[in-house]
C-alpha positions in Angstrom: -90.9 -4.6 25.1 -91.9 -7.5 27.4 -93.6 -10.4 25.7 -97.3 -10.4 25.8 -97.1 -14.1 27.0 -95.3 -13.3 30.2 -96.6 -14.5 33.5 -95.3 -14.2 37.0 -93.0 -17.1 38.0 -90.1 -18.5 39.9 -88.0 -20.9 37.8 -84.9 -22.8 38.5 -83.1 -22.5 35.1 -82.8 -25.9 33.2 -79.8 -26.5 31.1 -82.3 -27.3 28.2 -82.4 -23.5 27.8 -79.1 -23.7 25.8 -80.7 -25.8 23.1 -84.0 -24.0 23.2 -82.2 -20.6 22.7 -79.3 -21.9 20.5 -79.1 -18.8 18.1 -79.3 -16.4 21.2 -76.5 -18.5 23.0 -74.3 -18.3 19.7 -74.8 -14.5 19.5 -73.9 -14.1 23.2 -70.7 -16.3 22.8 -69.7 -14.3 19.8 -70.2 -10.9 21.4 -68.4 -12.1 24.5 -65.4 -13.1 22.3 -65.5 -9.7 20.6 -65.5 -7.8 23.8 -63.2 -10.3 25.7 -65.7 -10.8 28.5 -65.4 -13.9 30.5 -68.8 -15.1 31.3 -69.9 -16.4 34.7 -70.2 -20.2 34.6 -74.0 -20.1 34.5 -74.5 -16.9 32.6 -75.5 -18.5 29.4 -78.5 -19.8 31.1 -79.3 -16.5 33.0 -78.9 -14.4 29.8 -80.9 -16.7 27.5 -83.7 -17.0 30.1 -83.9 -13.2 30.3 -83.7 -12.5 26.5 -86.2 -15.0 25.7 -88.8 -13.1 27.9 -88.1 -9.7 26.2 -89.7 -9.2 22.8 -88.7 -6.6 20.4 -86.1 -4.4 22.1 -85.9 -1.6 19.5 -86.5 1.7 21.1 -87.4 0.1 24.5 -86.1 1.5 27.8 -84.4 -1.0 29.9 -82.6 -0.8 33.2 -79.7 -3.3 33.6 -79.5 -3.4 37.5 -75.9 -4.3 38.8 -74.7 -4.3 35.1 -70.9 -3.6 35.7 -69.4 -4.0 32.2 -71.4 -7.2 31.6 -72.5 -8.6 28.4 -76.4 -8.0 28.5 -76.4 -4.2 28.2 -74.3 -4.5 25.0 -76.4 -7.2 23.6 -79.7 -5.3 24.3 -78.2 -2.0 23.0 -77.3 -3.9 19.8 -80.9 -4.8 19.4 -82.0 -1.2 19.6 -82.7 -0.8 23.4 -82.0 2.3 25.3 -80.3 0.8 28.3 -79.6 2.5 31.5 -76.6 0.6 33.0 -76.6 0.8 36.8 -73.8 -0.3 39.1 -72.4 0.9 42.4 -68.9 0.5 41.2 -67.8 3.4 38.9 -67.4 2.8 35.2 -66.4 6.5 34.6 -63.2 5.3 32.8 -64.9 2.8 30.6 -62.5 1.3 28.1 -62.8 2.3 24.4 -63.5 -1.3 23.4 -67.0 -1.1 24.9 -67.6 2.4 23.5 -67.0 1.0 20.0 -69.9 -1.6 20.1 -72.5 0.8 21.2 -73.4 4.5 21.6 -72.4 5.1 25.2 -72.9 8.2 27.3 -73.1 9.1 31.0 -76.5 9.7 32.6 -74.7 12.6 34.4 -71.6 14.2 33.5 -69.6 12.5 36.3 -70.7 9.0 35.2 -68.5 8.7 32.2 -65.1 10.4 31.3 -64.6 11.7 27.7 -63.0 8.9 25.5 -59.9 11.1 24.8 -59.3 11.4 28.6 -59.3 7.6 28.8 -57.0 7.2 25.9 -54.5 9.8 27.3 -54.6 8.0 30.5 -53.9 4.6 28.9 -51.0 6.1 27.0 -49.6 7.7 30.2 -49.9 4.5 32.1 -47.9 2.4 29.5 -44.4 1.6 30.5 -41.6 2.0 27.9 -41.4 3.4 24.5 -43.0 0.5 22.6 -45.9 -0.1 24.8 -46.5 3.7 24.8 -46.6 3.8 21.0 -48.8 0.7 20.9 -51.2 2.2 23.2 -51.2 5.5 21.3 -52.0 3.9 17.8 -54.5 1.6 19.2 -56.3 4.3 21.2 -56.0 6.8 18.3 -57.8 4.2 16.0 -60.4 3.8 18.6 -61.0 7.6 18.9 -61.2 7.9 15.0 -63.9 5.1 15.0 -65.8 6.8 17.7 -65.8 10.0 15.4 -67.5 8.3 12.7 -71.2 8.3 12.0 -73.3 6.9 14.9 -73.3 3.1 15.1 -76.5 1.3 14.4 -78.6 0.1 17.6 -79.5 1.5 20.8 -77.5 3.2 23.5 -76.0 2.6 26.9 -76.3 5.3 29.6 -73.8 4.8 32.3 -75.1 5.5 35.8 -72.8 4.9 38.7 -75.3 4.5 41.5 -76.5 2.1 44.4 -79.7 0.2 43.4 -81.3 1.5 46.6 -81.5 5.1 45.3 -82.2 5.5 41.6 -82.9 9.1 42.0 -82.1 10.1 38.5 -84.4 7.6 36.9 -88.0 9.0 36.8 -90.9 6.8 38.2 -92.8 4.7 35.5 -90.3 5.3 32.9 -89.0 2.0 32.0 -90.3 -0.9 29.9 -88.2 -3.5 31.6 -85.7 -4.1 34.4 -83.2 -6.9 34.2 -80.7 -8.1 36.6 -78.1 -11.0 35.9 -76.9 -12.7 39.1 -76.6 -9.3 40.8 -79.3 -8.8 43.4 -78.2 -11.7 45.6 -75.2 -9.6 46.5 -77.4 -7.5 48.7 -78.4 -8.4 52.0 -81.9 -10.0 52.3 -83.1 -6.9 54.1 -81.7 -4.6 51.3 -82.8 -6.8 48.5 -86.5 -6.1 49.5 -85.9 -2.5 49.4 -84.0 -2.7 46.0 -87.0 -4.6 44.5 -89.3 -1.8 45.5 -87.1 0.8 43.9 -86.7 -1.1 40.7 -90.5 -1.5 40.5 -90.8 2.2 41.0 -89.0 3.0 37.8 -91.2 0.6 35.7 -94.2 1.6 33.6 -97.4 -0.1 34.2 -97.3 -3.3 32.4 -93.5 -3.5 32.7 -91.5 -6.5 33.8 -88.7 -7.2 36.3 -86.5 -10.2 35.2 -83.8 -11.2 37.7 -81.7 -14.2 38.2 -80.3 -15.2 41.6 -79.1 -18.5 43.2 -81.6 -21.2 44.4 -81.7 -22.9 47.8 -83.8 -26.1 48.1 -84.6 -26.2 51.9 -83.3 -23.0 53.4 -81.6 -19.7 52.5 -77.7 -19.8 52.7 -74.8 -17.7 51.8 -72.2 -18.8 49.3 -69.0 -17.3 50.5 -66.8 -17.8 47.4 -69.2 -15.8 45.2 -70.4 -13.5 48.1 -74.1 -14.2 47.1 -77.3 -15.5 48.8 -79.1 -18.5 47.7 -82.9 -18.5 48.3 -85.8 -20.8 48.6 -88.9 -20.2 46.6 -90.8 -19.0 49.7 -88.1 -16.4 50.5 -88.3 -15.2 46.8 -92.0 -14.8 47.1 -91.6 -12.7 50.1 -88.7 -10.4 49.0 -90.3 -9.9 45.5 -93.8 -9.6 46.9 -95.2 -12.5 44.8 -98.5 -14.3 45.8 -98.7 -17.9 46.7 -100.3 -18.5 43.4 -97.1 -17.7 41.5 -95.8 -21.1 40.1 -92.3 -22.4 40.8 -90.3 -25.6 39.9 -88.5 -26.2 43.1 -90.1 -29.7 43.3 -87.6 -30.6 40.5 -84.6 -29.0 42.3 -82.6 -32.3 42.5 -83.2 -33.4 39.0 -82.3 -30.0 37.6 -79.2 -29.8 39.7 -78.1 -33.3 38.4 -78.6 -32.0 34.8 -76.6 -29.0 35.6 -73.7 -30.9 37.1 -73.6 -33.0 33.9 -73.8 -30.2 31.5 -70.6 -30.5 29.2 -71.2 -27.1 27.6 -70.9 -25.2 30.7 -68.2 -27.4 32.4 -65.9 -27.2 29.3 -66.1 -23.5 28.8 -65.2 -21.9 32.0 -63.9 -18.5 31.9 -60.2 -18.0 32.4 -60.7 -15.9 35.6 -62.0 -19.0 37.4 -58.7 -20.7 37.3 -56.9 -17.7 38.9 -58.7 -17.5 42.2 -60.6 -19.3 44.9 -62.8 -16.3 45.6 -65.5 -16.9 43.0 -68.4 -19.2 42.0 -66.1 -21.9 40.6 -63.0 -21.8 42.9 -59.8 -22.5 41.0 -61.6 -23.6 37.9 -62.8 -26.9 39.4 -66.2 -27.8 38.0 -68.3 -28.3 41.2 -71.5 -26.4 41.1 -72.8 -25.5 44.6 -75.9 -23.9 43.6 -78.1 -23.3 40.3 -79.7 -20.2 39.0 -83.3 -19.2 39.6 -85.1 -16.7 37.5 -87.9 -14.4 39.0 -90.3 -12.7 36.7 -92.5 -10.0 38.3 -94.9 -7.8 36.4 -96.1 -4.4 37.3 -99.8 -4.0 37.2 
């Protein structure tokens, strides 16, 4: 559940979070390796900031907004949370590797294909006798594991839906909503509507924790990552936060300099960055153009 120490805030994420939350960072790195998930270049900051603001997750209901197949949902489920994983892109054919780390089901029947259907599709798609046999054996082992007693931890409910219309999630039913570098991919006009919808599903006393891109002087669109970067004033407006809510944008330049000099993030870029110029770190060249900002909003 949300920590009792929470207060509403807008915070550019300092690289000191990595050392302050070293155990969490190590757990995230280990889980990412296990699932072969390449982390976004700033995601260790985003994830550790969000996790530090969630208390005991056991049996808590959390919406992961814009989750894709990202790391946070599997981490939270491993801590006992009941996670509703929302994304506009379908995960109906979710690979078996994800189903092996957590109990997974679809919120609706169409949201998740049966594991055996995914396995059969993988075998059918394999080219040649040897790859087919390898896919068959690997998938059969995964299916057997899925049939064993239920794994410890929480559950991930796959919900393939736009964040503007969470019609299958009842109002005031969730303890927390989290969003890792996802909301900025909406237009500013839609983002305000998304925030209203996310707040609708929260219980009174619940918390919305979202990370986005920060802009010092004026809002701007980062074309390679297809995401908006926002000033503190714009975030106050879009998230309906009062002028009294604190922010640390006065330290923007110092925090940005620290980020640019962060060896841990620089030296551990995911492989996918080196394969494309259409991402947040084009062609794997360490040159941050923005920094992450966290927004914490409470429901009264």
